[in-house]
Structure formats: C-alpha cells, structure tokens
C-alpha positions in Angstrom: -27.7 79.3 190.9 -28.6 77.8 187.9 -32.1 79.2 187.7 -33.9 82.3 188.6 -35.5 83.7 191.8 -39.3 83.1 191.7 -41.4 85.9 191.9 -41.9 88.9 189.6 -39.4 90.7 187.8 -37.8 92.7 190.4 -34.4 94.6 189.9 -32.5 95.4 193.1 -29.3 97.6 193.0 -27.2 99.1 190.3 -25.3 97.6 186.7 -22.4 97.2 188.8 -23.9 95.8 192.4 -27.1 94.2 191.9 -29.1 91.4 191.5 -32.2 90.4 189.6 -35.6 88.2 190.3 -38.0 86.5 188.5 -35.6 86.7 185.5 -36.6 85.1 181.9 -33.8 83.5 179.4 -34.0 84.7 175.9 -34.5 82.2 173.4 -31.5 80.3 172.1 -32.8 81.8 168.4 -35.5 84.0 167.3 -36.2 86.3 164.3 -33.2 88.1 163.7 -30.9 87.1 166.4 -28.8 83.6 167.4 -28.0 83.6 171.3 -23.7 82.8 171.1 -22.1 80.8 174.2 -25.4 79.4 176.1 -23.4 77.4 178.1 -22.4 80.1 180.4 -26.1 80.4 181.1 -25.9 84.8 181.3 -28.8 84.4 178.8 -31.0 85.8 181.4 -32.6 89.2 181.9 -35.8 91.2 182.9 -38.7 90.5 180.5 -37.9 94.8 179.5 -34.4 93.7 178.3 -35.4 90.7 176.1 -38.2 92.7 174.9 -35.9 95.3 173.8 -33.6 92.3 172.1 -36.4 90.9 170.0 -37.5 94.7 169.0 -34.0 95.6 168.0 -33.4 92.4 166.1 -36.2 93.3 164.2 -35.5 96.5 163.8 -32.0 95.8 162.3 -33.8 93.5 159.7 -35.9 96.3 158.6 -33.1 98.2 157.7 -31.7 95.1 156.1 -29.1 94.0 158.3 -28.2 90.0 158.8 -29.0 88.1 162.1 -27.2 89.8 165.3 -25.1 87.4 167.4 -26.2 88.0 171.0 -23.8 87.8 173.5 -23.8 87.8 177.6 -26.9 89.5 179.3 -26.9 88.7 183.2 -27.2 85.3 185.3 -30.5 83.7 186.3 -30.2 86.2 189.6 -28.1 88.6 188.4 -25.3 89.3 190.6 -21.5 89.3 190.5 -19.7 87.6 187.2 -17.0 85.0 188.2 -15.4 86.3 185.5 -15.6 88.6 182.2 -17.7 91.6 183.3 -17.9 94.5 186.4 -21.6 95.2 185.2 -24.5 92.9 184.2 -25.8 92.5 187.4 -29.4 93.5 187.1 -30.7 92.1 183.9 -30.9 95.5 182.0 -27.3 95.0 179.9 -26.9 93.0 176.7 -23.7 92.5 174.7 -24.2 92.8 170.9 -21.5 91.6 168.4 -20.9 94.0 165.4 -20.6 91.2 162.8 -22.7 91.8 159.7 -21.5 88.8 158.1 -24.5 86.6 156.5 -25.6 83.9 159.0 -27.1 80.9 158.2 -28.8 78.8 161.2 -25.9 78.2 163.4 -26.4 74.9 165.9 -25.9 75.9 169.5 -22.6 73.8 170.1 -21.2 75.5 167.3 -22.0 79.0 168.6 -19.7 78.6 172.0 -16.8 80.1 170.0 -17.9 82.7 167.8 -14.9 85.0 166.7 -16.0 88.4 165.7 -13.1 90.8 164.0 -12.2 93.6 165.7 -13.4 96.7 163.9 -10.4 98.8 165.5 -6.7 99.3 164.5 -4.2 97.8 166.5 -2.8 101.2 167.9 -6.5 102.2 168.4 -6.0 105.5 166.4 -9.1 104.4 164.7 -11.2 102.1 162.8 -10.2 99.4 160.9 -11.0 99.9 157.2 -10.9 96.8 155.5 -13.8 95.9 158.6 -15.7 98.9 158.9 -18.7 98.9 157.4 -21.9 102.1 157.3 -23.9 99.0 158.7 -22.0 99.5 162.1 -23.3 102.9 162.5 -26.1 102.2 161.7 -26.4 99.2 164.3 -25.3 101.5 167.2 -27.2 104.6 166.2 -30.6 102.1 166.1 -29.5 101.4 169.6 -28.9 104.4 170.7 -31.8 106.1 169.6 -33.9 103.5 171.6 -35.8 105.1 173.9 -35.3 102.4 176.5 -31.4 103.0 176.2 -29.3 104.3 178.9 -26.1 104.0 177.3 -24.1 102.3 174.4 -20.5 101.2 175.2 -18.1 100.8 172.2 -14.2 101.1 171.9 -13.3 105.0 171.8 -12.0 104.2 168.1 -15.3 103.3 167.2 -16.7 106.4 168.9 -14.0 108.8 167.2 -15.3 107.2 164.0 -19.1 108.2 164.7 -18.1 111.7 165.9 -16.3 112.1 162.6 -19.3 110.9 160.3 -22.2 112.6 162.8 -20.3 115.1 165.3 -23.2 117.0 166.6 -26.0 114.3 166.4 -28.1 114.1 169.6 -28.1 110.1 170.1 -24.2 110.5 170.4 -24.8 111.6 173.9 -25.5 107.9 174.6 -22.2 106.5 173.0 -19.9 106.1 175.4 -16.0 105.5 174.9 -14.5 102.2 177.0 -11.7 99.7 176.9 -12.2 97.0 174.8 -15.6 96.5 173.0 -13.8 96.7 169.9 -16.2 94.0 167.8 -19.5 94.3 170.1 -21.3 97.1 171.8 -22.7 96.7 175.5 -26.1 98.4 175.3 -27.8 98.9 178.5 -31.3 99.9 179.5 -32.7 102.3 182.3 -34.7 101.3 185.3 -38.0 100.1 183.9 -41.1 101.8 185.2 -42.1 100.6 188.7 -39.0 99.0 189.9 -38.4 101.5 192.7 -35.4 99.1 194.3 -33.4 99.6 190.7 -30.5 102.5 190.6 -29.5 104.0 187.4 -25.9 104.6 186.8 -25.1 108.5 186.7 -26.5 110.2 183.4 -24.3 110.6 180.6 -22.3 114.4 180.1 -24.3 116.5 178.1 -23.1 117.0 174.4 -22.8 114.4 171.7 -18.8 113.7 173.9 -17.2 114.4 170.8 -14.2 116.6 172.5 -11.2 116.5 174.5 -12.4 113.8 176.7 -12.4 111.6 173.7 -9.1 112.5 172.5 -7.4 111.4 176.6 -8.3 108.1 175.3 -5.0 108.4 173.0 -2.5 109.7 176.0 -0.3 108.4 177.5 -1.9 107.9 180.4 -4.8 106.0 179.0 -2.5 103.8 177.3 -0.3 102.6 180.0 -2.5 103.4 182.9 0.1 102.8 186.5 -0.3 99.7 188.2 -3.0 99.9 191.0 -2.8 99.8 194.6 -4.2 96.9 196.5 -8.0 97.1 195.7 -10.3 97.4 198.8 -12.9 94.7 199.0 -16.2 95.4 196.9 -18.8 97.0 198.3 -21.5 95.0 199.9 -24.6 94.1 197.3 -27.9 95.4 198.4 -29.4 94.0 201.6 -32.2 92.2 199.6 -29.8 90.4 197.0 -28.9 87.6 199.6 -32.7 86.3 199.3 -32.3 86.6 196.1 -28.9 85.2 195.4 -28.8 82.4 198.4 -32.8 81.6 198.7 -35.1 79.0 196.8 
C-alpha cells in the first residue's frame, strides 16, 4: 500500500513482526534534518517517532552538530519490507546516518544515492581514525540517553570505541553491537504509552556491554558463521495486521 491505513495511530506487534495504522510521513526537510531515498516510501512512522526525529535533530544542532541524513523508518503501514530490514515493521525504528559533514540544502533527487563513509576499519577491529570524530560519540550518546529510546544499534567496532572512552557509562547499556551499521545507527523507540497491542523487544542485558560478549564479534565463529540450513517459514503476523496491511 502506498498510503497509511486510516484511523488513529496504532502499533500492532513487535519491531520484527508487526504493522502500523495511522502512520504519518516525516517531512522531507526540517530544522536540522533531510530525509534521504524518499522514492522508497519508507519515511513513515508513529507520531512518537516523528517527534523523536524532530527533537533529536534540534538537540544535535544545539550541540553544534551539522544537519542529519534521516534514512529508513517504516512503510506506510509498517509490516515486512521487501528487502533491506528484518525490523522497521511498527513505525518505531529509524536509521540515522553518522555523517558529520556540513550539508547544504540538497534537492530530494540528489538524496537518492547518498553515500556515507564507513567509520570502521576493514577488519572491524576498531574505528577508522581517519573518519571517527568526537561528534560521532556525541550523536550516539544523545540518542541513547533519550528517554523514549529502547536501544541504539551500531557496528561492534563502534561500540568497542565507545567502551574504550566511556566504559561504565549507564547509557552504553542501550548501545548494542550488530553487523553492518558501520556508517549509520539504528534507533528504536519503546512502545508509546497506550499502545496495548505493541510489543517491545526483550530489554538489553544489564551493565554497559563492554565485556567478553563484545569480544565475541572478533571470533572466527562471528566472522565466518556456518551456512544456515533452510529457514522455516516466518511466523505469521498478528491477526490484526491483515486488515491494516490489506484494507482500505
């Protein structure tokens, strides 16, 4: 569906198995941000996500950071995307590019192929000193300390750098290592108040995550995982999603 399901904002299910009614589009441009790859039609979200992006961009500007590239959020009705993400299904996830270069006002067509340099060394043992800046840590911390945020996903090398500089900081608990994510961070909000059909992911483990669990990402098992057997069919979406995804 190219447009949202009618009615009030309603999150059904979990980030990796859900849908969204009453979604709203993030404007293509705003104070402190520019949305990219608009042709994908993935700039939709719950109103709480739009408010977060707008507030976050303003807070970043107040700290002297440049305008942000805002990437994928959700489809107009959420649900599984045809390619690119296992989550982003409930309008509570957003990709924010870790690009600190100054940006003039860029036409939407020119944002269809935005390229951002990786912050991570090719062997993923650490961040690239040619690319990493203190502002990257500032931006990630700003997201992780936002009250509505459930977690922030970054490459494990970025998490390792944050642990090197800020080990023990409470906000590091919300910064979780994941594959890829070497040039953007994936920010996920918790279920908004009153959304009784919304299901949060399990909470992050306690402590800052700067332990042996982070070292695992450099093991042969993590670097060269064995081929997966044939995957079983994905579990069905919540029953309420049928009307949202296919209705008028």
